C-alpha positions as CSV (number, residue, x, y, z in Angstrom):
1,X,49.4,35.5,21.5
2,X,50.1,34.6,17.9
3,X,47.1,33.0,16.2
4,X,46.7,31.6,12.6
5,X,43.4,31.6,10.8
6,X,42.9,29.3,7.8
7,X,40.1,30.4,5.4
8,X,40.7,34.0,6.7
9,X,39.1,35.6,3.6
10,X,35.8,33.7,4.1
11,X,32.8,35.0,5.9
12,X,33.6,33.6,9.3
13,X,37.3,34.2,8.8
14,X,36.7,37.9,8.2
15,X,34.7,38.2,11.4
16,X,37.1,36.1,13.4
17,X,40.2,37.9,12.2
18,X,38.7,41.3,13.2
19,X,37.6,39.9,16.6
20,X,41.1,38.5,17.3
21,X,42.8,41.8,16.3
22,X,40.4,43.7,18.5
23,X,41.4,41.4,21.4
24,X,45.0,42.3,20.9
25,X,46.3,39.1,19.3
26,X,48.9,38.9,16.6
27,X,47.1,37.3,13.7
28,X,48.4,35.4,10.6
29,X,45.8,35.3,7.9
30,X,46.1,32.3,5.6
31,X,44.7,33.1,2.2
32,X,44.8,31.9,-1.4
33,X,43.7,34.6,-3.8
34,X,40.6,36.6,-2.9
35,X,41.5,39.0,0.0
36,X,38.7,41.5,-0.3
37,X,37.5,40.6,3.2
38,X,40.8,41.5,4.8
39,X,41.5,44.9,3.3
40,X,42.8,47.3,5.9
41,X,43.5,44.7,8.6
42,X,46.9,45.0,10.4
43,X,47.8,41.4,10.2
44,X,50.3,39.2,8.5
45,X,49.2,37.4,5.3
46,X,50.5,34.0,4.3
47,X,49.8,32.4,0.9
48,X,48.8,28.9,1.9
49,X,46.8,26.0,0.5
50,X,45.3,23.0,2.4
51,X,46.7,20.7,-0.3
52,X,50.2,22.1,0.2
53,X,51.6,20.9,3.6
54,X,54.8,22.9,3.3
55,X,52.8,26.1,3.0
56,X,51.0,25.3,6.2
57,X,54.2,24.6,8.1
58,X,55.7,27.9,7.0
59,X,52.5,29.7,8.2
60,X,52.4,27.9,11.5
61,X,55.9,28.5,12.7
62,X,55.8,30.2,16.1
63,X,52.0,30.1,16.2
64,X,50.3,29.2,19.6
65,X,46.8,28.5,18.3
66,X,45.4,27.6,14.9
67,X,41.8,28.3,13.9
68,X,41.0,26.0,11.1
69,X,38.1,27.5,9.2
70,X,39.0,26.8,5.5
71,X,36.7,24.4,3.7
72,X,35.1,23.6,0.4
73,X,31.3,24.1,0.6
74,X,29.0,23.1,-2.2
75,X,25.3,22.4,-2.8
76,X,26.2,20.3,-5.8
77,X,26.7,16.6,-4.8
78,X,29.0,16.1,-7.8
79,X,31.7,18.1,-6.0
80,X,32.1,15.4,-3.3
81,X,35.7,14.6,-4.3
82,X,36.8,18.2,-4.2
83,X,35.1,18.6,-0.8
84,X,36.8,15.4,0.5
85,X,40.2,16.6,-0.7
86,X,39.9,20.0,1.0
87,X,37.8,19.2,4.0
88,X,39.2,15.8,5.0
89,X,42.7,15.5,3.6
90,X,43.3,19.2,4.1
91,X,42.5,18.8,7.8
92,X,45.0,16.0,8.0
93,X,47.6,18.3,6.6
94,X,46.7,21.0,9.1
95,X,47.0,18.5,12.0
96,X,50.5,17.4,10.7
97,X,51.6,21.0,10.4
98,X,50.3,21.8,14.0
99,X,52.4,18.8,15.3
100,X,55.5,19.8,13.3
101,X,55.3,23.4,14.5
102,X,54.4,22.6,18.2
103,X,51.1,24.5,18.0
104,X,49.5,24.5,21.4
105,X,45.9,24.2,20.4
106,X,43.8,23.6,17.2
107,X,40.2,24.9,16.9
108,X,38.5,22.9,14.2
109,X,35.5,24.5,12.6
110,X,33.0,21.8,11.6
111,X,29.2,22.1,10.9
112,X,25.9,21.1,12.4
113,X,25.6,19.0,9.2
114,X,28.3,16.7,10.6
115,X,25.8,15.4,13.2
116,X,23.0,13.0,12.6
117,X,19.5,14.5,13.2
118,X,17.6,12.2,15.7
119,X,14.4,14.1,14.9
120,X,11.7,13.7,17.6
121,X,13.9,11.8,20.1
122,X,15.5,15.0,21.5
123,X,17.0,18.3,20.4
124,X,20.3,18.0,18.5
125,X,23.2,18.4,20.9
126,X,26.9,17.3,21.2
127,X,26.0,13.8,22.1
128,X,24.4,13.1,18.7
129,X,26.3,10.6,16.6
130,X,28.2,11.8,13.6
131,X,26.1,11.7,10.4
132,X,26.2,8.9,7.9
133,X,25.3,8.7,4.2
134,X,21.6,8.8,4.8
135,X,21.7,11.5,7.4
136,X,23.2,14.6,5.7
137,X,24.5,16.3,2.6
138,X,27.7,15.3,0.8
139,X,29.3,18.4,2.4
140,X,28.1,17.2,5.9
141,X,29.6,13.8,5.2
142,X,33.0,15.3,4.6
143,X,32.8,17.4,7.7
144,X,31.8,14.4,9.8
145,X,34.8,12.5,8.3
146,X,37.1,15.4,9.2
147,X,35.7,15.3,12.8
148,X,36.8,11.7,13.0
149,X,40.2,12.6,11.8
150,X,40.5,15.4,14.5
151,X,39.3,13.1,17.3
152,X,41.8,10.4,16.3
153,X,44.5,13.0,16.6
154,X,43.2,14.0,20.0
155,X,43.3,10.4,21.2
156,X,47.0,10.3,20.1
157,X,48.5,13.7,21.3
158,X,46.7,16.7,19.8
159,X,45.0,19.4,21.9
160,X,42.0,20.2,19.7
161,X,38.4,21.5,20.1
162,X,35.6,21.0,17.6
163,X,32.9,23.7,16.9
164,X,29.6,22.9,15.2
165,X,27.9,26.1,14.0
166,X,24.5,26.2,12.4
167,X,23.5,28.5,9.4
168,X,25.7,31.5,9.6
169,X,24.7,35.0,8.5
170,X,25.9,38.5,9.3
171,X,28.1,41.4,8.2
172,X,31.5,41.1,6.5
173,X,30.1,38.7,3.9
174,X,32.1,40.0,1.1
175,X,31.8,37.2,-1.6
176,X,28.9,36.7,-0.4
177,X,28.4,33.2,1.1
178,X,25.7,30.7,0.1
179,X,23.5,32.0,3.0
180,X,24.4,35.6,2.3
181,X,23.2,35.1,-1.3
182,X,20.0,33.5,0.0
183,X,19.3,36.6,2.0
184,X,19.9,38.8,-1.0
185,X,17.7,36.5,-3.1
186,X,14.9,37.0,-0.6
187,X,15.4,40.8,-0.7
188,X,15.5,41.0,-4.5
189,X,12.7,38.3,-4.9
190,X,14.9,36.2,-7.2
191,X,13.5,32.9,-6.1
192,X,10.4,31.7,-8.0
193,X,9.1,30.3,-4.8
194,X,10.1,29.5,-1.2
195,X,10.7,26.0,0.1
196,X,9.0,24.5,3.1
197,X,11.6,24.0,5.8
198,X,14.2,26.2,7.5
199,X,17.5,26.6,9.3
200,X,18.8,27.5,12.8
201,X,20.4,30.9,12.0
202,X,23.3,32.3,13.9
203,X,25.2,35.6,13.8
204,X,28.7,35.4,12.4
205,X,30.0,37.8,15.1
206,X,28.6,35.5,17.9
207,X,30.3,32.6,16.2
208,X,33.6,34.5,16.2
209,X,33.3,35.3,19.9
210,X,32.5,31.7,20.7
211,X,35.5,30.6,18.6
212,X,37.8,32.8,20.6
213,X,36.3,31.7,23.8
214,X,36.9,28.1,22.8
215,X,40.6,28.9,22.2
216,X,40.9,29.9,25.9
217,X,38.2,28.0,27.8
218,X,37.1,24.9,26.0
219,X,38.0,21.4,27.2
220,X,40.4,19.4,25.1
221,X,38.7,17.1,22.7
222,X,35.2,18.5,23.3
223,X,32.5,19.5,20.8
224,X,30.5,22.6,21.1
225,X,27.4,23.5,19.1
226,X,27.2,27.2,18.2
227,X,23.5,27.9,17.3
228,X,21.0,30.7,17.3
229,X,17.3,30.8,16.3
230,X,15.3,28.5,14.0
231,X,13.1,30.2,11.4
232,X,11.4,28.7,8.4
233,X,12.4,30.1,5.0
234,X,8.9,31.8,4.8
235,X,9.4,33.3,8.3
236,X,12.8,34.5,7.3
237,X,11.4,36.1,4.2
238,X,8.8,37.9,6.3
239,X,11.5,39.1,8.7
240,X,13.7,40.3,5.9
241,X,10.7,42.3,4.6
242,X,10.1,43.8,8.0
243,X,13.7,44.8,8.4
244,X,14.2,46.2,4.9
245,X,10.7,47.5,4.2
246,X,10.4,45.3,1.1
247,X,7.7,42.6,1.0
248,X,9.5,39.3,1.1
249,X,6.5,37.0,0.7
250,X,6.5,34.4,-2.0
251,X,4.6,31.2,-2.7
252,X,5.8,28.2,-0.6
253,X,6.3,24.9,-2.3
254,X,5.1,21.7,-0.6
255,X,7.7,19.0,-0.1
256,X,6.7,17.0,-3.2
257,X,6.8,20.0,-5.5
258,X,10.2,21.1,-4.0
259,X,11.6,17.6,-4.7
260,X,10.3,17.7,-8.3
261,X,11.9,21.2,-8.8
262,X,15.1,19.8,-7.3
263,X,15.2,17.1,-9.8
264,X,14.8,19.6,-12.7
265,X,17.4,22.0,-11.3
266,X,19.8,19.3,-10.4
267,X,20.0,18.2,-14.0
268,X,20.3,21.6,-15.6
269,X,23.6,23.5,-14.8
270,X,22.1,26.9,-15.7
271,X,19.2,26.5,-13.3
272,X,21.4,24.9,-10.6
273,X,23.7,28.0,-10.5
274,X,20.7,30.4,-10.6
275,X,18.6,28.6,-7.9
276,X,21.0,26.8,-5.6
277,X,18.3,26.6,-3.0
278,X,16.4,24.1,-5.2
279,X,19.2,21.5,-5.5
280,X,18.7,18.1,-3.9
281,X,21.5,18.8,-1.4
282,X,19.8,22.1,-0.3
283,X,16.6,20.2,0.3
284,X,18.4,17.8,2.6
285,X,20.0,20.5,4.6
286,X,16.8,22.6,4.9
287,X,14.9,19.7,6.6
288,X,17.4,19.0,9.3
289,X,18.1,20.1,12.9
290,X,15.0,22.1,13.7
291,X,15.6,21.7,17.5
292,X,19.2,22.5,18.4
293,X,20.7,23.0,21.9
294,X,23.7,25.3,22.6
295,X,23.4,24.8,26.3
296,X,27.0,23.4,26.5
297,X,28.5,26.5,24.8
298,X,26.4,28.7,27.1
299,X,27.7,27.0,30.2
300,X,31.3,26.5,29.2
301,X,32.1,29.3,26.7
302,X,29.7,32.0,28.1
303,X,28.0,32.0,24.7
304,X,25.1,34.4,24.3
305,X,23.6,34.7,20.8
306,X,22.0,37.9,19.9
307,X,18.4,38.3,18.5
308,X,18.0,37.3,14.9
309,X,16.2,40.6,14.0
310,X,19.3,42.5,15.2
311,X,21.5,40.3,13.0
312,X,19.4,41.0,9.9
313,X,19.3,44.7,10.5
314,X,23.1,44.8,10.8
315,X,23.5,42.5,7.8
316,X,21.3,44.5,5.5
317,X,22.9,47.7,6.7
318,X,26.3,46.3,5.7
319,X,24.9,45.0,2.4
320,X,23.6,48.5,1.7
321,X,27.0,50.0,2.4
322,X,28.6,47.6,0.0
323,X,26.1,48.2,-2.8
324,X,24.6,44.7,-2.7
325,X,21.0,46.1,-2.4
326,X,21.1,48.0,-5.7
327,X,18.4,46.8,-8.1
């Protein structure tokens, strides 16, 4: 089977591309500039841009399935227009290119942030409504909007599936990602304090396996949450310390203090780039979706997430090999 991966040089793209190749698929890697994550892979590379529909049509010729991972992710709410142009309009271009090239199936990679958090009513699952302006980050808003675009195309003629992963960590994080940098910040004690709250953390390799399973098993037009284990930031710091042998404990800010710090960081570009975990957008994300169900993915995609401790051991082993742990 010939598969195309948008955002192939990102964290999930690097893991998915390797998993597809290991499964024997012919893979087309859609990239822009940074290809460090793809070095040594026996796969075709296509220079493509989500804002350039013709480049997508060239890359999708003869392709059976498209895994659309590429996105603009930011913890700075001022980047909303860039995220909308890439995440929403770029997805429209991908859909048009899939139609023009008779692609059999599109797997659209969304985010748990695209769903509203109903808090105490029930765990977050696929029946949750899409997030609105008061429910999520600016990034989450663009991902929710893109889900609507995909679902409209499904209603018309497209065979598409939507995946909603939680906070992704794991090996092959070459850039590294926002969450990869957060793990390294915990290791190096770069944060002045920790923030009350946490994430549902999931291994990138489990996400890649679920993505491939969705390509073969998922029902047309369905959503699937791909989640793992919830840990607070303080618990995660402790676990990082246990895995690496370095004390990860730090003071934990109460909510009011974290919000005050977010106001300071949000207004100062130097601090915003140094402490992205303290931006107002980060504080929104960190307080959402504590209870998350992946029961649907378990039942229909045979999804089995691995223990978080194993993920962290493998991740920091990989960071060590790449020189990210040097002081």
